[in-house]
C-alpha positions as CSV (number, residue, x, y, z in Angstrom):
1,M,-17.3,33.6,4.8
2,A,-17.7,30.7,2.4
3,S,-16.5,27.0,3.5
4,P,-13.8,25.4,1.8
5,A,-16.0,22.8,-0.1
6,V,-18.2,25.7,-1.4
7,D,-14.8,27.5,-2.6
8,G,-13.8,24.4,-4.2
9,S,-17.1,24.1,-5.7
10,E,-16.9,27.0,-7.2
11,A,-13.3,26.8,-8.6
12,L,-14.3,23.5,-10.3
13,E,-17.4,25.2,-12.0
14,R,-14.9,27.7,-13.3
15,I,-12.7,25.1,-14.7
16,A,-15.6,23.5,-16.2
17,R,-16.7,26.3,-17.8
18,E,-13.2,26.6,-19.4
19,I,-13.4,23.1,-20.7
20,R,-16.8,23.4,-22.0
21,S,-15.9,26.1,-24.5
22,C,-12.2,24.8,-25.0
23,T,-10.8,24.9,-28.4
24,R,-7.4,23.8,-27.6
25,C,-7.0,20.7,-29.9
26,P,-9.2,19.1,-33.0
27,L,-11.3,17.2,-30.8
28,H,-13.4,20.3,-30.2
29,Q,-14.7,20.3,-33.7
30,Q,-16.9,17.2,-33.7
31,R,-18.3,17.2,-29.8
32,T,-21.5,17.7,-29.1
33,Q,-20.4,18.6,-25.5
34,A,-17.1,18.6,-23.5
35,V,-17.3,16.4,-20.7
36,P,-15.6,18.3,-17.5
37,G,-15.9,15.7,-15.0
38,E,-18.5,15.3,-11.8
39,G,-18.1,15.1,-7.9
40,P,-18.1,16.8,-4.9
41,A,-15.2,19.1,-4.2
42,D,-14.3,17.4,-1.2
43,A,-13.8,13.8,-2.9
44,P,-11.0,12.3,-1.7
45,L,-11.0,9.6,-4.4
46,L,-10.7,10.5,-7.7
47,F,-11.3,8.4,-11.0
48,V,-9.8,9.5,-14.6
49,G,-10.8,7.3,-17.4
50,E,-9.7,7.8,-21.2
51,G,-12.2,10.0,-22.5
52,P,-15.9,10.5,-23.2
53,G,-18.0,7.8,-25.6
54,A,-21.2,8.6,-27.1
55,E,-23.5,8.7,-24.1
56,E,-21.0,11.0,-22.5
57,D,-20.7,13.1,-25.7
58,V,-24.3,13.8,-25.7
59,Q,-25.2,14.1,-21.8
60,G,-21.8,16.4,-20.8
61,R,-21.7,13.8,-17.9
62,P,-19.0,11.3,-17.5
63,F,-19.1,7.3,-17.2
64,V,-23.0,7.2,-17.9
65,G,-22.7,4.4,-21.1
66,A,-21.9,0.8,-20.6
67,A,-18.7,1.5,-19.5
68,G,-20.2,3.7,-16.7
69,R,-22.7,1.5,-15.2
70,L,-20.0,-0.9,-15.1
71,L,-18.2,1.5,-13.0
72,D,-21.4,1.9,-10.5
73,R,-21.8,-1.6,-9.9
74,L,-18.0,-2.0,-9.0
75,L,-18.1,0.8,-7.0
76,G,-21.5,-0.7,-5.6
77,S,-19.3,-3.9,-4.9
78,I,-16.8,-2.3,-2.5
79,R,-19.5,0.2,-0.8
80,I,-18.0,3.5,-2.2
81,P,-21.1,5.5,-3.2
82,R,-20.5,7.2,-6.7
83,E,-21.8,10.7,-5.4
84,R,-18.9,10.9,-2.7
85,V,-16.0,10.6,-5.7
86,F,-15.1,12.6,-8.5
87,I,-14.8,11.3,-11.8
88,T,-13.5,12.5,-15.1
89,N,-10.9,11.6,-18.2
90,T,-7.9,12.1,-19.6
91,V,-9.4,14.4,-22.5
92,R,-12.9,16.1,-22.4
93,C,-13.9,15.5,-25.9
94,R,-14.8,12.7,-27.6
95,P,-12.3,11.2,-30.2
96,P,-13.5,10.0,-33.5
97,G,-14.9,6.2,-33.5
98,N,-13.5,6.2,-29.6
99,R,-10.2,5.9,-30.8
100,E,-7.5,6.2,-28.4
101,P,-6.7,9.9,-27.6
102,H,-3.4,11.3,-29.4
103,P,-0.2,12.4,-27.3
104,D,-1.0,15.9,-28.4
105,E,-4.7,15.7,-27.5
106,V,-3.6,14.6,-24.1
107,A,-1.3,17.1,-23.6
108,A,-3.8,20.1,-24.3
109,C,-6.5,18.6,-21.8
110,L,-4.1,17.5,-19.3
111,P,-3.7,21.3,-17.7
112,Y,-7.3,21.4,-16.8
113,L,-6.9,18.0,-14.9
114,V,-3.8,19.1,-13.0
115,R,-5.9,22.4,-12.0
116,Q,-8.9,20.2,-10.6
117,M,-6.8,18.1,-8.7
118,S,-5.2,21.1,-7.1
119,V,-8.8,22.3,-6.1
120,L,-9.8,18.4,-4.9
121,H,-6.7,17.4,-3.4
122,P,-7.5,13.9,-3.6
123,R,-6.0,11.2,-1.3
124,V,-6.3,8.4,-3.8
125,V,-6.5,8.8,-7.3
126,C,-7.6,5.3,-9.3
127,L,-6.3,5.6,-13.3
128,L,-8.6,3.5,-15.6
129,G,-7.0,2.5,-18.4
130,A,-3.7,2.8,-20.4
131,T,-3.9,6.2,-21.2
132,A,-4.6,7.9,-18.2
133,T,-1.9,5.8,-16.5
134,R,0.9,7.5,-18.7
135,A,-0.7,10.8,-18.5
136,L,-0.2,10.6,-14.9
137,L,2.7,8.4,-13.6
138,G,4.7,8.8,-17.2
139,S,5.0,7.8,-20.8
140,D,7.2,5.1,-20.0
141,Q,4.9,3.1,-17.6
142,K,3.3,0.3,-18.7
143,L,-0.7,-0.7,-17.3
144,N,0.2,-4.2,-16.9
145,Q,3.2,-3.5,-14.9
146,V,1.8,-1.1,-12.5
147,R,-1.9,-2.3,-12.4
148,G,-3.2,-3.6,-9.0
149,R,-0.5,-1.8,-6.9
150,A,-0.2,1.3,-4.7
151,L,2.4,3.6,-5.5
152,R,3.2,6.9,-3.4
153,E,3.8,9.7,-5.3
154,A,3.6,13.8,-4.6
155,G,1.8,12.9,-1.1
156,R,-1.1,10.9,-2.2
157,W,-1.6,7.1,-3.3
158,W,-2.3,6.4,-7.1
159,F,-3.6,2.8,-8.3
160,A,-3.9,1.8,-11.7
161,T,-6.4,-0.7,-13.1
162,Y,-8.2,-1.8,-16.7
163,H,-10.7,0.8,-18.0
164,P,-14.2,-0.5,-17.5
165,A,-14.4,-0.4,-21.3
166,A,-12.0,-3.2,-21.8
167,A,-13.7,-5.0,-19.1
168,L,-16.8,-5.2,-21.3
169,R,-15.2,-7.0,-24.3
170,S,-13.2,-9.5,-22.0
171,A,-14.3,-11.9,-19.4
172,S,-10.7,-12.2,-18.0
173,L,-10.3,-8.7,-17.8
174,A,-13.5,-8.1,-16.1
175,N,-12.6,-10.4,-13.2
176,A,-9.3,-9.1,-13.1
177,L,-11.1,-5.2,-12.5
178,Q,-13.3,-6.8,-10.0
179,E,-10.3,-8.1,-8.1
180,D,-8.5,-4.5,-8.5
181,F,-11.2,-3.0,-7.0
182,R,-11.1,-4.9,-4.2
183,R,-7.4,-4.2,-3.7
184,L,-8.3,-0.3,-4.1
185,R,-10.8,-0.7,-1.2
186,R,-8.1,-2.3,0.7
187,L,-5.8,1.1,-0.3
188,V,-8.8,3.1,0.8
189,D,-9.3,1.8,4.4
190,V,-5.6,2.1,4.9
191,E,-5.5,5.5,4.0
192,W,-8.7,6.2,5.8
193,G,-7.3,3.9,8.9
194,T,-4.0,5.0,9.4
195,E,-3.4,8.7,8.4
196,D,-3.3,9.8,12.5
197,P,-0.1,8.5,13.7
198,A,-1.7,8.4,17.4
199,R,-4.9,6.8,16.4
200,W,-5.2,3.9,13.9
201,K,-8.5,3.0,13.4
202,P,-9.5,-0.8,14.4
203,G,-8.7,-3.3,11.3
204,A,-6.5,-1.0,9.8
205,L,-3.2,-2.9,10.7
206,H,-4.8,-5.9,9.2
207,K,-5.8,-4.4,5.8
208,I,-1.6,-3.8,5.2
209,F,-1.3,-7.8,5.4
210,A,-2.3,-10.8,3.5
211,H,-1.9,-13.3,6.4
212,P,-3.1,-13.0,9.8
213,Q,-0.1,-12.4,11.8
214,P,1.3,-8.9,11.2
215,T,4.8,-8.1,11.5
216,E,5.9,-4.5,12.3
217,P,9.2,-2.8,11.7
218,V,11.8,-3.4,14.4
219,L,14.3,-0.2,15.2
220,L,17.8,-1.9,15.6
221,A,19.6,1.1,16.1
222,E,19.3,4.8,16.8
223,A,22.3,7.0,16.6
224,G,21.2,10.3,14.7
225,T,19.4,8.3,12.1
226,L,17.2,5.5,12.9
227,R,18.3,1.7,11.4
228,I,14.9,0.1,10.9
229,S,14.0,-3.8,9.8
230,W,10.8,-5.1,8.8
231,E,9.7,-8.4,8.0
232,V,7.5,-7.9,4.9
233,R,6.8,-11.6,3.5
234,G,3.2,-11.0,4.7
235,V,2.3,-7.6,3.4
236,H,-0.4,-7.6,0.8
237,P,0.7,-7.7,-3.1
238,V,-1.2,-4.0,-3.3
239,F,1.4,-2.7,-1.1
240,R,4.5,-4.3,-2.2
241,T,5.9,-1.4,-4.2
242,E,8.9,0.6,-3.0
243,S,7.0,3.9,-2.4
244,A,4.2,2.3,-0.7
245,L,6.6,0.3,1.8
246,A,8.4,3.7,2.3
247,E,5.2,5.5,3.3
248,L,3.5,2.5,5.3
249,L,7.1,2.4,7.2
250,R,6.9,6.1,7.7
251,R,3.5,5.9,9.1
252,F,4.4,2.9,11.2
253,V,7.5,4.7,12.9
254,L,5.4,8.0,13.6
255,R,2.7,6.0,15.6
256,Q,5.3,4.5,17.5
257,R,6.2,8.0,18.8
258,P,2.7,9.6,19.6
259,A,4.3,11.9,22.4
260,E,6.5,13.7,19.9
261,P,3.7,15.8,17.7
262,G,4.8,17.6,14.3
263,V,7.5,14.9,14.0
264,G,8.1,13.9,10.2
265,L,10.0,11.4,8.8
266,E,12.9,11.1,6.1
267,V,13.5,8.0,4.4
268,L,17.3,8.1,3.6
269,K,17.8,4.5,2.4
270,L,15.8,1.6,1.4
271,E,16.4,-1.8,0.6
272,T,14.6,-5.2,0.1
273,T,16.1,-8.6,0.7
274,D,14.9,-12.2,0.1
275,G,15.6,-14.5,2.9
276,S,19.2,-15.0,2.3
277,G,20.0,-11.2,2.2
278,R,20.4,-10.8,-1.5
279,P,18.3,-7.6,-3.0
280,V,15.5,-8.3,-4.9
281,P,12.7,-6.0,-5.9
282,P,9.9,-5.7,-3.2
283,E,6.7,-7.2,-5.7
284,N,9.3,-10.2,-6.1
285,P,7.7,-13.4,-4.7
286,D,10.9,-14.0,-2.7
287,C,11.2,-10.5,-1.2
288,A,11.3,-11.2,2.6
289,H,12.8,-8.1,4.7
290,L,13.0,-4.3,4.0
291,H,16.4,-2.8,5.6
292,A,15.9,1.2,5.9
293,E,17.7,4.2,7.6
294,V,15.4,7.0,8.6
295,R,15.7,10.3,10.1
296,L,13.2,12.1,12.2
297,V,12.6,15.8,10.9
298,G,10.5,18.8,12.5
299,G,8.8,18.5,16.1
300,A,8.1,21.3,18.4
């Protein structure tokens, strides 16, 4: 019987062959080669850029030009080998003059990415640039509003940042991209360190917080549902989104109940407030507390 990794590799290669012969949009008319993407079938981390450039069009591989060399350096700076991640783009044929892909071109190519993700099952998806961010998170999402922060949707983490090509043209963007990659590494460490409720890895707790004194959620009442309060003032900025805090709250609560295998957690109500109890969004600097009502589901 073939291993899942082998089956996944074969599935990815089938998709790649379809991409190489694709004629769904006019971009195929001027390409040298389509660029399906590359990486192992069991890659837990997926990078999605915008589209191939001149060197990618010639070689048929993603991120092999100047932007790719910067991406390699960024990955090296956070100690993540390129050969352990999957790298692809929103569109797989080079737009003329490296222009931004049109919405209809993105729509034509997106089903390939959806199929690749269904094979890869990545635990973290890093979106490089505005095109990838809109394509995967929604057309109303602005890169500057979501970049550098973790979002939890559809059972995985999403993290958006600038495209390396933009950083090549701007020193300030290059510095911001470096900081975002450090945040990405923090997110990866938390995902790897807290996924098992019964056994958190050493140091994982401190990755969640920006300050050395972590404050865990406190159970206030348990009567059908659990009412929980959590002082989130010290939570690192990368996790200060509602979806990220809800996911971390779930992991905290399940960690405190190791004797109940198979138990899940449903968040019924979640509110973040400032020190005076006024509702504020979690990314607000004055946000100090999270109040939640949750319900345990499943179990033996």
